C-alpha positions in Angstrom: 120.7 -26.0 -161.3 122.1 -22.4 -161.0 123.1 -22.6 -164.6 119.6 -23.2 -165.8 118.4 -19.7 -164.5 119.4 -17.9 -168.2 117.6 -20.4 -170.0 114.0 -18.6 -170.2 116.4 -15.8 -171.9 118.5 -17.9 -174.1 116.6 -20.7 -175.5 113.7 -18.3 -177.0 116.8 -16.1 -178.6 118.3 -19.3 -180.0 115.1 -21.0 -181.3 114.3 -17.2 -182.9 117.7 -17.8 -184.9 117.0 -21.1 -185.9 113.1 -20.1 -187.1 114.6 -17.0 -189.5 116.4 -20.1 -191.5 113.1 -22.4 -191.8 110.8 -19.2 -193.3 109.1 -21.0 -195.8 108.2 -24.1 -193.7 105.2 -22.4 -191.7 104.2 -25.8 -190.2 107.7 -26.5 -188.6 107.9 -23.0 -187.4 104.7 -23.3 -185.2 105.7 -26.8 -183.6 109.3 -25.5 -182.6 107.7 -22.5 -181.4 105.3 -24.2 -179.2 107.6 -26.6 -178.0 110.3 -24.1 -177.3 107.4 -22.3 -174.9 106.2 -25.3 -173.4 109.7 -26.3 -172.6 110.8 -22.9 -171.1 107.8 -23.1 -168.9 108.7 -26.5 -167.6 112.2 -25.0 -166.8 110.6 -22.3 -164.9 108.3 -24.2 -162.9 111.3 -26.2 -161.9 113.0 -23.5 -161.1 110.4 -22.3 -158.7 110.1 -25.2 -157.2 113.7 -25.1 -156.4 113.6 -21.7 -155.0 110.8 -22.5 -152.5 112.7 -25.2 -151.6 116.5 -23.9 -151.2 115.9 -20.2 -151.1 116.7 -17.4 -154.0 119.0 -18.8 -156.7 121.6 -16.8 -159.1 124.2 -17.3 -161.7 127.4 -15.4 -161.9 128.7 -15.2 -165.4 132.2 -15.5 -166.1 132.9 -16.5 -162.4 132.9 -12.9 -161.5 131.0 -12.4 -158.1 128.8 -9.7 -157.3 128.4 -7.1 -157.9 131.0 -7.0 -160.8 129.9 -9.7 -163.4 126.8 -10.2 -165.2 124.2 -11.7 -163.0 120.7 -13.4 -163.4 118.5 -13.9 -160.3 115.5 -16.2 -159.6 113.2 -15.5 -156.8 109.7 -16.6 -156.2 108.3 -13.1 -157.3 110.4 -13.0 -160.9 109.6 -16.6 -161.4 105.8 -16.5 -161.1 105.7 -13.9 -163.6 108.1 -15.5 -166.1 105.8 -18.6 -165.7 102.7 -16.5 -166.4 104.1 -14.6 -169.2 105.6 -17.9 -171.1 101.8 -19.6 -170.5 99.9 -16.6 -172.1 102.7 -16.9 -175.2 101.5 -20.6 -175.5 98.2 -19.6 -175.5 98.5 -16.8 -177.8 100.5 -19.0 -180.0 98.0 -21.6 -180.2 95.2 -18.8 -181.3 97.8 -17.6 -184.0 98.2 -20.8 -185.6 94.2 -20.5 -186.5 94.2 -16.5 -187.3 97.5 -15.1 -187.9 97.3 -15.8 -191.5 100.4 -17.0 -194.1 101.5 -13.6 -195.0 101.9 -12.6 -191.5 103.7 -16.1 -190.8 106.0 -15.8 -193.7 107.2 -12.1 -192.4 109.2 -13.7 -189.3 106.2 -13.7 -186.8 107.2 -16.3 -184.8 110.9 -15.4 -184.5 110.0 -12.0 -183.4 107.1 -13.4 -180.8 110.0 -15.4 -179.4 112.5 -12.5 -178.9 109.8 -10.8 -177.2 109.2 -13.3 -174.7 113.0 -13.6 -174.1 113.1 -9.8 -173.6 110.5 -10.3 -171.2 111.8 -13.3 -169.2 115.4 -11.6 -169.4 113.7 -8.4 -167.8 112.2 -10.3 -165.0 115.2 -12.5 -164.1 118.1 -10.0 -164.3 120.0 -8.7 -161.2 121.9 -5.9 -162.9 119.8 -2.6 -163.9 121.8 -2.2 -167.0 121.0 -5.5 -168.0 117.3 -4.7 -167.4 117.8 -1.8 -169.9 119.4 -4.2 -172.5 116.5 -6.8 -172.2 113.8 -4.0 -172.5 115.5 -3.1 -175.5 115.3 -6.9 -177.0 111.5 -6.5 -176.1 111.1 -3.2 -177.6 112.9 -4.3 -180.8 110.4 -7.3 -181.2 107.6 -5.1 -180.5 108.6 -2.6 -183.3 108.2 -5.1 -185.8 105.2 -6.6 -184.5 103.3 -3.5 -184.4 103.8 -2.9 -187.8 103.7 -6.5 -189.0 101.5 -6.3 -192.5 102.4 -2.7 -193.2 99.1 -1.3 -193.0 98.7 2.4 -193.1 97.3 2.7 -189.4 99.6 0.3 -188.0 102.7 2.5 -189.4 101.5 5.7 -188.1 101.2 3.9 -184.7 104.3 2.4 -185.0 106.3 5.7 -185.6 104.6 7.1 -182.7 105.0 3.9 -180.5 109.0 3.7 -181.6 109.7 7.6 -180.5 108.0 7.5 -177.0 110.0 4.2 -176.3 113.4 6.0 -177.9 112.6 8.8 -176.1 111.8 6.8 -172.7 115.0 4.8 -173.3 117.3 7.8 -173.4 115.9 9.0 -169.9 116.8 5.6 -169.1 120.2 5.9 -170.1 120.7 9.2 -168.1 119.0 8.0 -165.1 121.5 5.0 -165.3 124.5 7.5 -165.8 123.6 9.5 -162.5 123.3 6.1 -160.7 126.5 5.1 -161.4 128.3 8.3 -160.8 126.6 8.4 -157.6 126.9 4.7 -156.1 129.6 3.1 -158.8 127.3 0.1 -159.0 124.6 -1.0 -161.3 124.0 -4.1 -159.7 120.7 -4.2 -157.9 121.5 -5.8 -154.7 124.7 -3.6 -154.5 122.7 -0.6 -155.0 120.5 -1.5 -152.2 123.2 -2.1 -149.7 125.0 1.4 -150.8 121.4 3.3 -150.6 121.0 1.6 -147.1 124.6 3.1 -146.0 124.8 6.1 -147.4 120.8 7.0 -147.2 118.5 8.2 -149.8 119.8 11.8 -149.9 118.3 14.2 -152.2 120.1 13.2 -155.3 119.3 9.6 -155.2 115.8 10.5 -154.7 116.0 12.6 -157.9 117.7 9.4 -159.4 114.8 7.2 -158.2 112.3 9.6 -159.6 113.9 9.6 -162.9 113.9 5.8 -162.9 110.0 6.2 -162.0 109.3 8.3 -164.9 110.8 5.9 -166.9 108.9 2.9 -165.6 106.0 4.6 -165.5 105.9 5.5 -169.2 106.5 2.0 -169.9 104.0 0.6 -167.6 101.2 2.9 -169.1 101.3 4.7 -165.2 99.7 8.2 -165.8 101.6 8.7 -169.0 99.8 6.3 -171.3 98.6 8.5 -174.2 100.8 6.2 -176.4 98.8 3.3 -175.6 95.7 3.3 -176.9 96.5 3.7 -180.3 99.4 1.3 -180.3 97.8 -1.8 -178.6 95.4 -1.9 -181.2 96.5 -1.7 -184.7 98.6 -5.3 -184.9 96.8 -8.7 -185.4 94.7 -10.0 -182.5 97.3 -12.3 -181.1 99.8 -9.4 -181.1 97.5 -7.3 -179.1 97.0 -10.0 -176.7 100.9 -10.5 -175.9 101.2 -6.9 -176.0 98.1 -6.1 -173.4 99.1 -8.8 -171.2 103.0 -8.4 -170.9 104.7 -5.2 -172.1 102.9 -2.8 -169.3 103.2 -5.7 -166.7 107.2 -5.5 -167.5 107.3 -1.9 -166.4 104.9 -2.6 -163.4 107.7 -5.4 -162.3 110.4 -2.6 -162.8 108.4 -0.3 -160.6 107.8 -2.9 -157.8 111.2 -4.2 -157.7 113.2 -0.9 -157.8 111.1 0.7 -154.9 111.2 -2.4 -152.7 114.9 -2.9 -153.3 116.7 -0.6 -154.7 114.7 3.1 -153.4 112.7 1.6 -150.6 113.9 4.5 -148.0 112.4 8.1 -148.8 108.6 6.5 -149.1 107.1 9.7 -148.2 108.1 11.3 -151.6 108.3 8.0 -154.1 105.6 6.1 -152.8 103.3 9.0 -152.4 104.1 10.1 -156.0 103.1 6.7 -157.1 100.1 6.6 -155.2 98.9 9.8 -156.6 99.9 8.7 -160.3 98.0 5.3 -159.8 94.9 7.1 -158.7 94.8 9.8 -161.3 95.6 7.0 -163.7 92.8 4.8 -162.5 90.6 7.8 -162.7 91.5 8.4 -166.4 91.2 4.8 -167.3 87.6 4.7 -166.0 86.8 7.8 -168.0 88.3 6.4 -171.2 86.3 2.9 -170.5 83.2 4.8 -170.0 83.3 7.3 -172.9 84.6 4.5 -175.4 82.1 3.3 -178.2 84.4 0.5 -179.6 85.4 -2.3 -178.2 89.2 -1.9 -178.5 89.0 1.5 -176.7 87.1 -0.2 -174.2 89.5 -3.1 -173.7 92.5 -0.9 -173.7 91.2 1.7 -171.2 90.8 -1.6 -168.7 94.7 -2.5 -169.3 95.1 1.2 -168.2 92.7 0.9 -165.2 94.2 -2.6 -164.2 97.9 -1.2 -164.1 96.9 1.5 -161.6 95.0 -1.0 -159.5 98.0 -3.1 -159.0 100.3 -0.3 -158.2 97.8 0.9 -155.3 99.5 -2.2 -153.7 103.0 -0.7 -154.0 102.0 2.8 -152.8 100.4 1.3 -149.9 103.7 -0.6 -149.1 102.5 -3.7 -146.6 103.3 -7.2 -147.2 99.7 -7.8 -147.6 99.2 -4.9 -150.1 102.3 -6.3 -152.1 101.1 -9.9 -152.0 97.6 -8.7 -153.7 99.8 -6.8 -156.1 101.6 -10.0 -157.4 98.1 -11.5 -157.3 96.7 -9.1 -159.4 99.4 -8.7 -161.8 99.3 -12.7 -162.3 95.6 -12.3 -163.1 95.8 -9.5 -165.0 98.2 -10.9 -167.1 96.2 -13.8 -168.1 92.6 -12.0 -168.0 93.7 -9.0 -169.9 95.5 -11.8 -172.8 92.2 -13.2 -173.0 90.0 -10.3 -173.0 92.2 -8.8 -176.4 91.7 -12.2 -178.0 88.0 -12.3 -177.5 87.7 -8.9 -178.6 89.5 -9.3 -181.7 87.4 -12.4 -182.3 84.3 -10.5 -182.1 85.6 -7.9 -184.8 86.5 -10.8 -186.8 83.3 -12.8 -186.8 80.9 -9.2 -187.2 83.7 -7.2 -189.1 82.5 -4.3 -186.5 84.1 -2.5 -183.5 81.3 -0.4 -182.5 79.5 -1.8 -179.8 76.1 -0.6 -180.9 76.7 -2.0 -184.7 77.4 -5.9 -182.8 74.3 -7.8 -181.5 72.9 -11.5 -180.9 76.5 -13.1 -180.9 75.8 -15.8 -178.4 72.7 -17.0 -180.4 75.6 -18.3 -182.8 78.4 -18.8 -180.3 77.3 -19.9 -177.0 80.4 -21.0 -175.7 82.2 -18.0 -176.9 79.6 -15.6 -174.9 79.8 -17.0 -171.7 83.7 -17.2 -171.7 83.3 -13.7 -172.5 80.6 -13.1 -169.6 83.3 -15.3 -167.0 86.1 -12.7 -168.1 83.7 -9.9 -167.1 83.6 -11.6 -163.7 87.1 -12.1 -163.3 88.0 -8.4 -164.4 85.3 -7.4 -162.2 86.9 -8.9 -159.0 83.6 -11.6 -158.4 84.4 -14.6 -156.3 85.7 -17.0 -157.0 87.6 -16.0 -160.2 91.1 -14.8 -160.1 90.9 -11.3 -159.7 89.0 -11.4 -156.5 91.9 -12.3 -154.0 94.2 -9.7 -155.6 91.7 -7.3 -154.8 90.7 -7.9 -151.6 94.6 -8.3 -150.3 95.3 -5.0 -152.0 92.3 -3.4 -150.3 93.1 -5.1 -146.8 96.7 -3.6 -147.3 95.6 -0.3 -148.0 93.5 -0.1 -145.1 96.7 -1.4 -143.0 98.7 1.6 -144.4 95.4 4.0 -144.2 95.2 4.9 -147.9 91.5 5.5 -147.9 91.2 7.6 -150.7 93.4 4.7 -153.1 91.1 2.5 -151.4 88.1 3.7 -152.3 89.2 4.9 -156.3 90.4 1.4 -156.5 87.4 -0.4 -155.4 85.1 2.5 -157.5 87.1 1.5 -160.3 85.6 -2.0 -160.2 81.9 -0.8 -160.8 83.3 1.1 -163.9 84.8 -2.2 -165.0 81.7 -4.0 -164.7 80.1 -1.2 -166.5 82.2 -1.2 -169.4 82.3 -4.7 -170.1 78.5 -5.5 -169.2 77.9 -2.7 -171.8 79.7 -5.2 -174.4 78.2 -8.4 -173.2 74.6 -7.2 -173.1 74.8 -5.1 -176.4 77.1 -7.4 -178.7 76.1 -11.1 -177.5 72.1 -10.5 -176.8 69.1 -9.1 -178.7 68.8 -9.9 -182.7 71.7 -11.2 -184.3 73.5 -9.0 -186.8 75.2 -12.4 -188.4 73.0 -14.3 -190.7 73.3 -17.7 -191.6 75.0 -16.9 -194.8 77.3 -14.5 -193.2 78.2 -16.8 -190.3 81.9 -17.6 -189.8 83.3 -20.6 -187.8 85.2 -20.1 -185.0 88.4 -22.1 -185.5 88.9 -24.9 -183.1 92.4 -24.0 -182.0 90.8 -20.6 -181.3 88.3 -22.0 -179.0 91.3 -24.3 -177.6 92.9 -21.3 -176.6 90.0 -19.6 -175.1 89.4 -22.8 -172.9 92.8 -23.1 -171.7 92.9 -19.5 -170.8 89.8 -19.7 -168.9 90.8 -22.8 -166.9 94.3 -20.8 -165.8 91.6 -18.0 -164.5 88.8 -20.2 -162.8 92.5 -22.2 -161.4 93.8 -18.7 -160.1 90.8 -18.2 -158.1 89.7 -21.2 -157.1 93.2 -22.7 -156.7 94.8 -19.6 -155.2 95.8 -21.5 -151.6 97.9 -23.8 -153.7 99.7 -20.5 -154.9 99.8 -18.6 -151.6 103.0 -20.0 -150.6 104.7 -18.5 -153.3 102.9 -15.3 -153.3 104.0 -15.0 -149.8 107.4 -15.8 -150.4 107.9 -13.4 -153.0 105.9 -10.7 -151.1 108.2 -11.4 -147.8 111.3 -11.0 -150.1 110.0 -7.9 -151.3 109.1 -6.3 -148.0 112.3 -7.5 -146.6 115.1 -6.6 -149.3 117.8 -7.6 -147.1 116.8 -11.3 -148.1 117.3 -11.0 -151.8 120.7 -8.7 -150.6 122.0 -11.6 -148.6 121.3 -14.0 -151.3 123.1 -12.2 -154.0 125.8 -10.6 -151.8 126.7 -13.4 -149.7 129.7 -14.9 -151.3 130.7 -11.4 -153.3 131.9 -8.4 -151.5 
């Protein structure tokens, strides 16, 4: 069973290579891509069930036991995110079948989407921090192509900025890895945690930890998010949704894993910094969402607000807060993916991006309008939708930790999220329609299928939260007690 841990990484890569040779057979590419993602999702669910029954799973390549070999690890935290990422990918693929267009499909769209998902899955499953760097780069290389897909002038301009910031970040990542290896002589995450526990988190190790904080904060859009608003709105809508749902969340995952497992000791420095950065990020994100005049800007700053809110859970550091962060992370991946698909469809239907220039959409597209309203409630944290459970648990954890300032900022941001999205809903969906009968465009059936499936997932995550609680609680317990992870990995090693 342990051998299949690596399949969520390997299968998408192998399929992507095959699809390169099927460039002119678009229908076959669609079918193979969708089947691949469904299969990978099924494998991930099977792994999660097995982890719940038998504990953390790992695979050691080449028979080299930790900390010497290449290691992949499946625990509840990583698998919950792998499953969510793959579901988002499936639904975005369904959306893209009706919208992406032959021109983009013929430019290796599906192979690069699969490579992106492979990098995301690998980042969640690796047990070695150097392999985390490698999987980050696989994900980023695919995103470099997807962001420029189509070759429009604005895409090329934003892609240059996006590539430059990620190249610099990757360089800092390598520097941090070099200092880490020079200090501890290991890159295995569990072994790093053990070494840090043995020698203590002295100023040098804390400095290395802050370097990783800078790297993962940039990738997550935490505080240093200046590159994000422009980069996320220029690719095709399906790619926008994938970026908004997945890319920043890999950075968030890396922050949570790093500062609960490898560097958990000097929390008065690291967790305080994370808390300050999370609070500032939320405030700046709220300012951007309130001042935004077009739907893309408002949606993008809502991504930034979500990142800050999730990391309040990490800054608080209690088991309850981490449970809330996990719930909210899963919710945010689904809700932000759907939000960007909805926003992109609004632009397609009206030919406008400015909120004030759209109106009356609900008259022509009632189901579409009410799905947007559900997303609005979800992102605001209204019960019984998916955002409610995570927000309540993060709030409870912040109270337990005495983080009342972060609690106030976090819950005040819910009002701003409500205001920003309600402004879109009231202005764009009500009033006199700006789309005449002659100009009315039908919403493709595949697009509506994607919307409906996303909505069902969001509602289930809220109403059926109890069915997921056993996995979320196990994930939070492992994060708050890193010895569980360390013993599972190093028990047969050193």
